[in-house]
C-alpha positions as CSV (number, residue, x, y, z in Angstrom):
1,M,20.7,-13.9,26.8
2,L,23.6,-14.3,24.4
3,S,23.1,-14.5,20.6
4,K,25.3,-16.2,18.1
5,T,26.9,-12.8,17.4
6,R,27.7,-12.7,21.2
7,F,25.8,-9.5,21.7
8,F,23.7,-9.4,24.9
9,F,20.0,-8.7,24.7
10,T,17.2,-8.1,27.3
11,K,14.7,-10.6,28.6
12,N,12.0,-9.1,26.4
13,S,9.8,-11.9,25.2
14,I,9.2,-10.2,21.8
15,V,12.9,-10.1,21.2
16,L,13.3,-13.7,22.2
17,N,10.5,-14.8,19.8
18,I,12.0,-12.8,16.9
19,L,15.4,-14.2,17.4
20,T,14.1,-17.7,17.8
21,Q,12.3,-17.4,14.4
22,S,15.3,-16.0,12.6
23,K,17.5,-18.4,10.7
24,G,21.0,-19.0,12.0
25,C,20.4,-17.4,15.3
26,R,21.2,-19.8,18.2
27,L,20.6,-18.4,21.7
28,S,22.3,-19.3,24.9
29,I,21.6,-18.0,28.4
30,P,24.7,-17.1,30.5
31,S,24.7,-17.9,34.2
32,R,24.6,-14.2,35.0
33,L,21.0,-14.0,34.0
34,S,19.9,-16.4,36.7
35,K,21.2,-14.1,39.4
36,P,18.6,-12.0,41.2
37,G,18.6,-8.3,40.5
38,F,20.1,-8.6,37.1
39,G,19.8,-5.4,35.1
40,F,20.3,-5.0,31.4
41,N,22.0,-1.6,31.6
42,K,24.3,-2.7,34.3
43,Y,25.3,-5.8,32.4
44,V,25.9,-3.9,29.2
45,S,28.1,-1.5,31.1
46,K,30.2,-4.3,32.3
47,F,30.3,-5.8,28.9
48,N,31.6,-2.5,27.4
49,S,34.1,-1.9,30.1
50,R,35.5,-5.4,30.4
51,H,38.7,-6.2,28.5
52,Y,38.5,-9.2,26.2
53,S,41.9,-8.7,24.5
54,T,41.7,-10.4,21.1
55,L,38.3,-11.9,21.7
56,Q,36.9,-8.5,22.3
57,T,38.4,-7.2,19.1
58,T,37.2,-10.2,17.1
59,V,33.7,-9.9,18.3
60,N,33.4,-6.2,17.7
61,N,34.9,-6.4,14.3
62,S,32.6,-9.3,13.4
63,I,29.6,-7.3,14.5
64,K,30.7,-4.2,12.5
65,D,31.6,-6.2,9.4
66,S,28.7,-8.6,9.6
67,P,27.2,-8.9,6.1
68,I,23.8,-9.7,7.6
69,I,23.7,-6.4,9.6
70,N,25.1,-4.4,6.7
71,A,22.6,-6.0,4.3
72,G,19.8,-5.4,6.8
73,K,20.7,-1.7,7.1
74,S,20.8,-1.3,3.3
75,S,17.6,-3.2,2.8
76,F,15.9,-1.2,5.5
77,R,16.7,2.0,3.5
78,N,15.3,0.7,0.2
79,N,12.3,-1.0,1.8
80,G,13.4,-4.5,1.2
81,S,13.2,-4.5,-2.6
82,N,14.6,-8.0,-2.8
83,T,11.9,-9.5,-0.5
84,I,9.0,-7.0,-0.1
85,S,8.0,-4.9,-3.2
86,N,7.6,-1.2,-2.8
87,K,4.1,-0.1,-1.8
88,S,3.9,2.1,-4.9
89,V,3.8,-1.1,-6.9
90,G,0.7,-2.1,-5.0
91,Y,-1.0,1.2,-5.7
92,W,-0.2,0.8,-9.4
93,L,-1.7,-2.6,-9.4
94,I,-4.8,-1.3,-7.7
95,G,-5.1,1.3,-10.5
96,T,-4.7,-1.5,-13.1
97,S,-7.4,-3.6,-11.5
98,S,-9.8,-0.6,-11.6
99,L,-9.2,-0.3,-15.4
100,V,-9.8,-4.0,-15.8
101,F,-13.1,-3.7,-13.8
102,G,-14.1,-0.8,-16.1
103,I,-13.4,-2.8,-19.3
104,V,-15.4,-5.8,-18.1
105,V,-18.4,-3.5,-17.6
106,L,-17.8,-1.9,-21.0
107,G,-17.5,-5.3,-22.6
108,G,-20.9,-6.2,-21.1
109,L,-22.4,-3.0,-22.6
110,T,-20.9,-3.9,-25.9
111,R,-22.5,-7.3,-25.7
112,L,-25.9,-5.9,-24.6
113,T,-26.0,-3.3,-27.4
114,E,-25.1,-6.1,-29.9
115,S,-22.1,-4.1,-31.1
116,G,-19.4,-6.8,-30.8
117,L,-19.5,-8.0,-34.4
118,S,-19.4,-4.5,-36.0
119,I,-15.6,-4.6,-36.6
120,T,-14.9,-7.5,-38.9
121,E,-11.1,-7.3,-38.8
122,W,-8.4,-7.6,-36.1
123,K,-5.7,-5.0,-36.4
124,P,-3.8,-4.8,-33.1
125,V,-1.8,-1.7,-34.1
126,T,-3.5,0.2,-36.9
127,G,-7.0,-0.6,-35.5
128,A,-6.3,1.9,-32.7
129,L,-7.3,4.7,-35.1
130,P,-11.1,5.0,-35.9
131,P,-12.4,5.9,-39.3
132,L,-11.5,9.6,-39.8
133,T,-13.3,10.5,-43.1
134,Q,-16.6,9.7,-44.6
135,E,-14.9,7.4,-47.1
136,D,-13.4,5.5,-44.2
137,W,-16.8,5.0,-42.6
138,E,-18.3,3.9,-45.8
139,L,-15.5,1.4,-46.3
140,E,-16.1,-0.1,-42.8
141,F,-19.8,-0.2,-43.4
142,T,-19.3,-2.1,-46.7
143,K,-17.1,-4.7,-44.8
144,Y,-19.9,-5.1,-42.2
145,K,-22.5,-5.6,-44.9
146,D,-20.6,-8.8,-45.9
147,S,-21.0,-10.2,-42.4
148,P,-23.6,-12.7,-41.4
149,E,-25.0,-10.4,-38.7
150,F,-25.9,-7.7,-41.2
151,K,-27.3,-10.2,-43.8
152,Q,-29.5,-12.0,-41.2
153,L,-30.3,-9.4,-38.5
154,N,-29.2,-5.8,-39.3
155,S,-29.9,-5.3,-43.0
156,H,-32.2,-2.4,-42.0
157,I,-29.7,-0.2,-40.3
158,N,-28.1,2.8,-41.9
159,L,-24.6,4.4,-41.7
160,E,-25.4,6.5,-38.7
161,E,-26.7,3.5,-36.7
162,F,-23.6,1.6,-37.8
163,K,-21.4,4.3,-36.4
164,F,-22.9,3.8,-32.9
165,I,-22.3,0.0,-32.7
166,Y,-18.8,0.4,-34.4
167,S,-17.9,3.1,-31.8
168,M,-18.9,0.8,-28.9
169,E,-16.7,-2.0,-30.1
170,W,-13.8,0.3,-31.1
171,G,-14.0,1.9,-27.7
172,H,-13.8,-1.5,-26.0
173,R,-10.8,-2.4,-28.0
174,L,-9.1,0.9,-27.4
175,V,-9.5,0.6,-23.6
176,G,-8.0,-2.8,-23.9
177,R,-4.9,-1.4,-25.6
178,G,-4.8,1.4,-23.0
179,I,-4.7,-1.2,-20.2
180,G,-1.9,-2.9,-21.9
181,L,0.2,0.3,-22.0
182,F,-0.8,1.2,-18.4
183,F,0.4,-2.2,-17.2
184,I,3.5,-2.9,-19.3
185,L,5.2,0.6,-19.2
186,P,5.1,1.1,-15.4
187,A,6.1,-2.6,-15.0
188,I,9.3,-2.0,-17.0
189,Y,9.9,1.2,-14.9
190,F,9.4,-0.6,-11.6
191,W,11.6,-3.5,-12.7
192,K,14.4,-1.2,-13.8
193,R,14.2,0.7,-10.5
194,G,14.4,-2.5,-8.5
195,R,11.0,-2.1,-6.8
196,F,9.9,-5.6,-7.6
197,S,10.6,-8.5,-5.3
198,T,11.7,-11.7,-7.0
199,H,8.3,-13.5,-6.7
200,I,6.4,-10.3,-7.8
201,T,8.6,-10.1,-10.9
202,R,7.6,-13.6,-11.9
203,R,4.0,-12.9,-11.2
204,V,4.0,-9.7,-13.3
205,V,5.5,-11.6,-16.2
206,G,2.7,-14.1,-15.9
207,L,0.0,-11.4,-15.8
208,T,1.6,-9.7,-18.8
209,G,1.3,-13.0,-20.7
210,L,-2.3,-13.3,-19.7
211,L,-3.0,-9.8,-20.8
212,G,-1.6,-10.5,-24.2
213,L,-3.5,-13.7,-24.4
214,Q,-6.7,-11.9,-23.6
215,G,-6.5,-9.8,-26.7
216,F,-6.1,-13.0,-28.8
217,I,-9.1,-14.6,-27.0
218,G,-11.2,-11.5,-27.7
219,W,-10.6,-11.8,-31.5
220,W,-11.1,-15.6,-31.3
221,M,-14.4,-15.0,-29.7
222,V,-15.5,-12.4,-32.3
223,K,-14.4,-14.7,-35.1
224,S,-16.9,-17.3,-34.0
225,G,-19.7,-14.8,-34.8
226,L,-18.3,-13.9,-38.2
227,D,-17.6,-17.4,-39.6
228,E,-20.7,-18.6,-41.4
229,E,-19.5,-22.2,-41.3
230,Q,-19.3,-22.1,-37.5
231,L,-22.7,-20.6,-37.3
232,V,-24.2,-23.4,-39.4
233,N,-22.4,-26.1,-37.3
234,R,-23.8,-24.5,-34.1
235,N,-27.2,-24.0,-35.7
236,S,-27.0,-20.5,-34.3
237,K,-28.0,-17.0,-35.3
238,P,-25.0,-14.6,-35.9
239,T,-23.6,-14.3,-32.4
240,V,-20.4,-15.3,-30.7
241,S,-20.0,-18.8,-29.2
242,Q,-21.1,-19.0,-25.6
243,Y,-18.0,-21.1,-24.9
244,R,-15.6,-18.4,-26.3
245,L,-17.6,-15.6,-24.6
246,T,-17.2,-17.3,-21.3
247,T,-13.5,-18.0,-21.9
248,H,-13.0,-14.3,-22.7
249,L,-15.0,-13.3,-19.6
250,G,-13.1,-15.8,-17.4
251,A,-9.7,-14.6,-18.6
252,A,-10.7,-11.0,-17.8
253,F,-11.8,-12.1,-14.3
254,L,-8.6,-14.0,-13.7
255,M,-6.5,-11.1,-14.9
256,Y,-8.5,-8.8,-12.5
257,L,-8.2,-11.2,-9.5
258,G,-4.5,-11.9,-10.2
259,V,-3.6,-8.2,-10.3
260,L,-5.7,-7.3,-7.2
261,W,-4.5,-10.3,-5.2
262,T,-0.9,-9.2,-5.9
263,A,-1.7,-5.7,-4.9
264,F,-3.3,-6.8,-1.6
265,E,-0.3,-9.0,-0.8
266,I,2.2,-6.2,-1.4
267,L,0.2,-3.6,0.6
268,N,-0.3,-6.1,3.5
269,E,3.4,-6.9,3.7
270,N,4.3,-3.2,3.7
271,K,1.7,-2.6,6.4
272,L,3.3,-5.4,8.5
273,L,6.7,-3.8,7.8
274,K,5.5,-0.4,9.0
275,L,3.9,-2.0,12.1
276,S,7.1,-3.7,13.1
277,K,8.8,-0.3,13.2
278,I,6.1,1.4,15.1
279,S,5.0,-1.3,17.6
280,P,6.7,-4.6,17.8
281,E,4.1,-5.8,20.2
282,K,1.2,-5.2,17.7
283,F,3.3,-6.7,15.0
284,E,3.8,-9.9,17.0
285,S,0.1,-10.0,17.9
286,A,-0.9,-9.6,14.2
287,I,1.5,-12.4,13.1
288,S,0.2,-14.7,15.9
289,I,-3.4,-14.3,14.7
290,L,-2.6,-14.8,11.0
291,T,-0.5,-17.9,11.6
292,S,-2.8,-19.4,14.2
293,P,-4.1,-22.9,13.3
294,K,-7.5,-21.7,14.7
295,I,-8.3,-19.7,11.5
296,R,-7.1,-22.3,9.1
297,N,-10.6,-23.6,8.4
298,I,-11.8,-20.0,8.1
299,R,-9.2,-19.4,5.5
300,L,-10.2,-22.5,3.6
301,M,-13.8,-21.3,3.8
302,G,-12.8,-18.0,2.2
303,T,-11.1,-19.7,-0.6
304,G,-14.2,-21.9,-1.2
305,L,-16.4,-18.8,-1.4
306,L,-14.1,-17.2,-3.9
307,V,-14.1,-20.3,-6.1
308,L,-17.9,-20.8,-5.8
309,T,-18.5,-17.1,-6.7
310,F,-16.2,-17.3,-9.7
311,I,-17.9,-20.4,-11.0
312,T,-21.3,-18.7,-10.6
313,A,-20.1,-15.8,-12.6
314,M,-19.0,-18.1,-15.4
315,T,-22.4,-19.7,-15.5
316,G,-23.7,-16.2,-15.9
317,G,-21.4,-15.8,-18.9
318,M,-23.0,-18.9,-20.4
319,V,-26.5,-17.4,-19.8
320,A,-25.4,-14.2,-21.6
321,G,-23.8,-16.1,-24.5
322,L,-27.1,-17.9,-25.2
323,D,-29.4,-15.0,-24.3
324,A,-30.9,-17.4,-21.8
325,G,-32.1,-14.5,-19.6
326,L,-34.8,-13.8,-22.1
327,I,-36.8,-16.9,-21.2
328,Y,-38.6,-17.9,-18.0
329,N,-38.6,-14.3,-16.6
330,T,-40.1,-15.3,-13.3
331,F,-38.6,-16.1,-9.9
332,P,-38.4,-18.5,-8.1
333,H,-40.6,-20.4,-10.5
334,M,-39.6,-21.3,-14.1
335,G,-43.0,-21.3,-15.7
336,D,-45.5,-23.1,-13.6
337,D,-43.0,-25.1,-11.5
338,I,-39.8,-24.4,-9.7
339,V,-37.9,-26.6,-12.2
340,P,-39.1,-27.2,-15.9
341,A,-40.0,-30.7,-17.1
342,Y,-37.1,-33.2,-17.6
343,G,-37.9,-33.4,-21.3
344,E,-37.3,-29.7,-21.7
345,L,-34.1,-29.7,-19.7
346,M,-32.7,-32.7,-21.6
347,S,-34.1,-32.1,-25.0
348,P,-32.8,-34.5,-27.8
349,V,-32.8,-31.5,-30.1
350,F,-29.4,-30.4,-28.7
351,A,-27.7,-33.8,-29.2
352,R,-25.6,-34.0,-32.3
353,K,-24.6,-37.7,-32.2
354,E,-26.9,-40.4,-33.4
355,D,-26.6,-42.4,-30.2
356,K,-27.4,-39.4,-28.1
357,S,-24.3,-39.9,-26.1
358,D,-23.7,-36.1,-25.9
359,L,-27.3,-35.4,-24.8
360,W,-26.4,-34.7,-21.1
361,W,-23.5,-32.3,-21.5
362,R,-24.8,-30.5,-24.5
363,N,-28.1,-29.7,-22.8
364,L,-26.1,-28.5,-19.7
365,L,-24.0,-26.1,-21.9
366,E,-26.2,-25.3,-24.9
367,N,-29.9,-25.6,-23.9
368,P,-30.9,-22.1,-22.7
369,T,-33.4,-23.5,-20.3
370,T,-30.9,-25.8,-18.6
371,V,-28.2,-23.2,-18.6
372,Q,-30.5,-20.7,-16.9
373,L,-31.4,-23.3,-14.3
374,V,-27.7,-24.1,-13.7
375,H,-27.0,-20.4,-13.1
376,R,-30.0,-20.2,-10.7
377,I,-28.7,-23.2,-8.7
378,F,-25.2,-21.9,-8.4
379,A,-26.4,-18.3,-7.6
380,T,-28.7,-19.7,-4.8
381,T,-25.9,-21.9,-3.5
382,A,-23.4,-19.1,-3.4
383,F,-25.8,-16.8,-1.6
384,F,-26.6,-19.3,1.2
385,A,-22.9,-20.3,1.4
386,I,-22.0,-16.7,2.0
387,L,-24.9,-16.4,4.5
388,G,-23.5,-19.4,6.4
389,A,-19.9,-18.0,6.2
390,H,-21.1,-14.7,7.6
391,H,-22.6,-16.5,10.6
392,I,-19.5,-18.5,11.2
393,V,-17.3,-15.4,11.0
394,N,-19.5,-13.5,13.5
395,K,-19.4,-16.5,15.8
396,N,-15.6,-16.7,15.7
397,K,-14.8,-13.0,15.4
398,A,-12.6,-13.1,18.5
399,I,-9.9,-15.1,16.8
400,I,-10.3,-13.5,13.3
401,P,-8.6,-10.2,12.4
402,K,-11.0,-7.3,12.7
403,S,-10.4,-6.2,9.1
404,A,-11.4,-9.7,7.9
405,V,-14.6,-9.5,9.9
406,K,-15.5,-6.2,8.3
407,S,-14.7,-7.7,4.9
408,M,-17.2,-10.5,5.5
409,H,-19.9,-8.0,6.3
410,T,-19.1,-6.3,3.0
411,V,-19.3,-9.7,1.2
412,M,-22.7,-10.3,2.7
413,G,-24.0,-6.9,1.6
414,F,-22.8,-7.3,-2.0
415,A,-24.2,-10.9,-2.1
416,T,-27.6,-9.6,-1.2
417,L,-27.4,-6.7,-3.7
418,Q,-26.3,-9.1,-6.4
419,V,-29.3,-11.4,-5.8
420,A,-31.6,-8.4,-6.0
421,L,-30.0,-7.3,-9.3
422,G,-30.1,-10.8,-10.7
423,I,-33.8,-11.2,-10.0
424,S,-34.6,-7.7,-11.2
425,T,-32.7,-8.2,-14.5
426,L,-34.6,-11.5,-15.1
427,I,-38.2,-10.3,-14.4
428,Y,-37.7,-7.0,-16.3
429,L,-36.5,-8.9,-19.4
430,V,-32.8,-7.9,-19.2
431,P,-32.8,-4.1,-19.6
432,I,-29.4,-2.8,-20.4
433,P,-28.8,-0.8,-17.2
434,L,-29.8,-3.6,-14.9
435,A,-27.9,-6.3,-16.9
436,A,-24.7,-4.1,-16.8
437,A,-25.1,-3.5,-13.1
438,H,-25.6,-7.3,-12.5
439,Q,-22.3,-8.0,-14.4
440,A,-20.5,-5.3,-12.4
441,G,-22.0,-6.7,-9.2
442,A,-20.6,-10.1,-10.0
443,L,-17.1,-8.6,-10.2
444,A,-17.7,-6.5,-7.1
445,L,-18.8,-9.6,-5.1
446,L,-15.7,-11.4,-6.3
447,T,-13.6,-8.4,-5.2
448,T,-15.0,-8.6,-1.6
449,C,-14.5,-12.3,-1.4
450,L,-10.9,-11.8,-2.6
451,L,-10.4,-9.1,0.0
452,F,-11.7,-11.4,2.8
453,S,-9.2,-14.1,1.7
454,A,-6.3,-11.6,1.5
455,R,-6.9,-10.3,5.0
456,L,-6.8,-13.9,6.3
457,K,-3.7,-14.9,4.3
458,A,-0.7,-15.9,6.4
459,P,2.3,-13.8,5.5
460,R,5.0,-15.4,3.4
461,P,7.9,-16.9,5.5
462,E,10.4,-14.9,3.4
463,A,8.6,-11.6,4.3
464,I,8.4,-12.5,8.0
465,G,12.0,-13.6,8.0
466,Y,13.0,-10.3,6.4
467,I,11.1,-8.2,8.9
468,N,12.4,-10.2,11.8
469,K,16.0,-9.6,10.5
470,L,15.3,-5.9,10.4
471,M,14.0,-5.9,13.9
472,K,17.0,-7.8,15.1
473,N,19.4,-5.5,13.3
474,Q,17.8,-2.5,14.9
475,L,18.4,-4.1,18.3
476,L,22.0,-4.8,17.3
477,K,22.8,-1.1,16.7
478,V,25.4,-0.2,19.4
479,K,28.1,2.5,19.6
480,Y,31.6,1.3,19.1
C-alpha cells in the first residue's frame, strides 16, 4: 500500500481505515502487494536500499519537512491543545459543577427557611462583607423592617431571629460570588496556557456570560418580593414571583448542565486519545460503536429523557414558587379523586381580563392546584419514560457501550429515589430536609441523564481527525 507521502505501510486493516478517514490521504496499491509471499519487512528493506536518485531525495526530504508530520509531533507533545482540551480543564469543570450543585441545594434551603427577602439591597462587591458590628446589624434590621415581608408576615421576629435568615441569604450570595471566582480565574489561566481548544474557548465564554446573568436574575427575582406594587398586581403575599424563581432555577440548572456536559466531552475525548496510543484495535472498536447508525435512536431517546426531566424540574420550581406542595397532601389522589374538579382547576378567580381570555394559561401557571397537577403529570410521565428507556437499553445492550448501559441503570435508580422523595415530601407537608433532598434529587437525576447522553455522544469529527492524524504520524516515524 502506498500513501500520498509515498511511504509504504502494512496490510493492517486498522491502518487502512485510519488513513482512509484522514483528509488528504489518497491510497494506491502497488503491483508488488499482489504477489504471494509479500512481506512488509522485506519490502521496506528493498525500499531503503534501492536508489531513487533525485526522486529518493525529494521523497525523503518531503517526509522530513512535512508540516503535517511536524505539527502532529508537536501537537502530540502538548496533547492537542488546538483540537482537544487538556484533561485538567475537564477536572476543573467537574469541580465547578459540584459547586453549582451545592449552591442549588443552598438556594433551596434559603427558600424553604423563607430567608430570601432578608437582604433588601443588591451590592455585588461591598455586599460580600456581612454586618460586622452591632450597629451594622441594627441598620440592616431597620432596612428589613421597611420591607413588605416584615410588615405583613414577620413583624414578630427580633434581631437574633433576623440574623439567622440574613445569614442564610448572605451565605447563598457569598457562595455565588465564590463560584464566579472559581470559574473565571482558572479559565483565564487555562486560556493563557493554551489548554483550551477553540470550541471550548467559545463555550467557556458563553458559560461565563450565563454565570454573570445568573447574578442579575437572582436580584431580579428578589426584587419581585420587595416591590409592593408588584405584590398588589399579583394579589400575592410577600414572596418572589414563581416565574422569576423558576427562571433563576432554570438558569442555574442550565449553567450546571453546560459545565458538566463540557467536562464530559473533554474527558471522553482525552480517554479516546489515550486509548488510541495504548490499543488502536480498542480505539477503532469504540469509534465504530459510537458512530454506528444502530444507536442513533438510543441517542435521541437519551436526549428526550434529558429534556423531559429538565421540564419536570421546572414545573417543580413553579410548585415551590406558589407553595403548591402545601395543598392536596395525598398521593395518588388529590382529595377524593385522582384529579380535582374542572371548576377548581380552571377557576375564574385567576383570570385578569374581563373576557376571561387568559383563564387557561393563568390557571396553568398561577393556580396552585393546577400547577401541582401539572407537576404530578410530568413527574409520572418522566418516571415511566425512564422505565421504558431502561427496558430498551437492556434489550439492546449488545450494541450500546457498556458505560452507557451502566449509566442507564443509575438513571433508573435515581428516578425511583426521586419519586419516593417527591411523594414523601408531599404527604409529610414539605418538611425542610425532605424538600431539600427532593430538589437535590432532581439535579442528581438530571446529572445521570446527562451522563447517559454523554456516553452515547459521537465524537467530534475534528477530534477523530486529529487522533487519526497522530496515529498516522506515529506510523510514519522512520529512521533516515
